[in-house]
C-alpha positions as CSV (number, residue, x, y, z in Angstrom):
1,X,100.4,112.9,109.8
2,X,100.7,116.6,109.3
3,X,98.3,118.7,107.2
4,X,101.0,118.9,104.5
5,X,101.3,115.1,104.5
6,X,97.5,114.7,104.3
7,X,97.4,117.2,101.4
8,X,100.2,115.5,99.5
9,X,98.5,112.1,99.9
10,X,95.2,113.5,98.7
11,X,96.9,115.0,95.6
12,X,98.7,111.7,94.9
13,X,95.4,109.7,95.1
14,X,93.6,112.2,92.9
15,X,96.4,112.1,90.3
16,X,96.3,108.3,90.3
17,X,92.6,108.3,89.7
18,X,93.0,110.8,86.8
19,X,95.6,108.5,85.3
20,X,93.3,105.5,85.5
21,X,90.7,107.4,83.5
22,X,93.3,108.4,80.9
23,X,94.5,104.8,80.6
24,X,90.9,103.6,80.2
25,X,90.2,106.3,77.6
26,X,93.3,105.4,75.6
27,X,92.4,101.7,75.5
28,X,88.9,102.6,74.2
29,X,90.0,105.0,71.5
30,X,92.7,102.9,69.8
31,X,91.7,101.6,66.3
32,X,90.1,98.2,66.4
33,X,92.6,95.4,67.1
34,X,95.5,97.8,67.9
35,X,97.1,97.5,71.4
36,X,98.8,100.3,73.3
37,X,102.2,98.7,72.9
38,X,103.9,95.4,73.5
39,X,104.5,94.9,77.2
40,X,105.6,92.0,79.3
41,X,103.0,90.0,81.3
42,X,104.4,91.3,84.6
43,X,104.2,94.9,83.3
44,X,100.5,94.3,82.5
45,X,100.0,92.9,86.0
46,X,101.9,95.8,87.6
47,X,99.7,98.3,85.6
48,X,96.5,96.4,86.7
49,X,97.5,96.6,90.3
50,X,98.6,100.2,90.0
51,X,95.1,101.0,88.7
52,X,93.4,99.0,91.4
53,X,92.4,100.5,94.7
54,X,93.0,97.2,96.4
55,X,94.9,93.9,96.2
56,X,93.6,91.6,93.6
57,X,93.2,87.8,93.4
58,X,95.0,86.2,90.4
59,X,91.7,85.3,88.9
60,X,90.6,88.9,88.8
61,X,94.0,90.0,87.4
62,X,93.7,87.5,84.6
63,X,90.2,88.6,83.9
64,X,91.2,92.3,83.7
65,X,94.2,91.5,81.6
66,X,92.0,89.8,79.0
67,X,89.2,92.4,79.1
68,X,91.3,95.6,79.2
69,X,94.6,94.6,77.6
70,X,93.6,91.7,75.3
71,X,96.3,89.6,76.9
72,X,95.8,86.0,77.9
73,X,97.8,85.3,81.0
74,X,98.5,81.7,82.0
75,X,97.7,81.3,85.7
76,X,100.5,79.1,86.7
77,X,103.1,81.0,84.7
78,X,102.1,84.4,86.0
79,X,101.8,83.2,89.6
80,X,105.3,81.7,89.3
81,X,106.7,85.0,88.0
82,X,105.0,87.0,90.7
83,X,106.4,84.7,93.4
84,X,109.9,85.1,92.0
85,X,109.6,88.9,92.3
86,X,108.2,88.6,95.8
87,X,111.1,86.3,96.9
88,X,113.5,88.9,95.4
89,X,111.6,91.6,97.4
90,X,110.8,93.5,94.2
91,X,107.7,95.3,93.1
92,X,105.0,92.8,94.4
93,X,103.7,91.4,97.7
94,X,101.3,88.6,98.5
95,X,98.6,89.7,101.0
96,X,96.6,86.4,101.0
97,X,96.7,83.1,99.0
98,X,96.9,84.1,95.3
99,X,96.1,87.7,96.1
100,X,98.7,90.3,95.2
101,X,99.4,94.0,95.5
102,X,102.3,96.4,94.7
103,X,105.0,96.5,97.3
104,X,104.6,100.2,97.9
105,X,100.8,100.3,97.7
106,X,99.3,102.7,100.3
107,X,96.4,100.3,100.8
108,X,98.7,97.7,102.3
109,X,99.7,99.1,105.6
110,X,99.1,97.5,109.0
111,X,98.0,99.3,112.1
112,X,101.6,100.1,113.0
113,X,102.1,102.0,109.7
114,X,104.5,99.5,108.2
115,X,104.3,96.8,105.6
């Protein structure tokens, strides 16, 4: 990796961290009972994984969805939806049993540098 690549990666990670703080702040400052906006369950899962620094087990995803988004995800339903997206090679990957990450997540790279 060149110095420019390293710098760009550092900036990307810093901006993602800043966005996570902004999202958390927004959720905390909404009037009681009001949600950010109506989103699909997969959008919630995608947001959770985007804000995570690592792949997450489905149990942790469900826990975060409940706590931070006020959304009750049904385990079997959301796993089924994730598997459909994985099989279509879109958005998500499975890194271990019931453990998921975003397809283009920088944390999910093997020693050879490829997914």
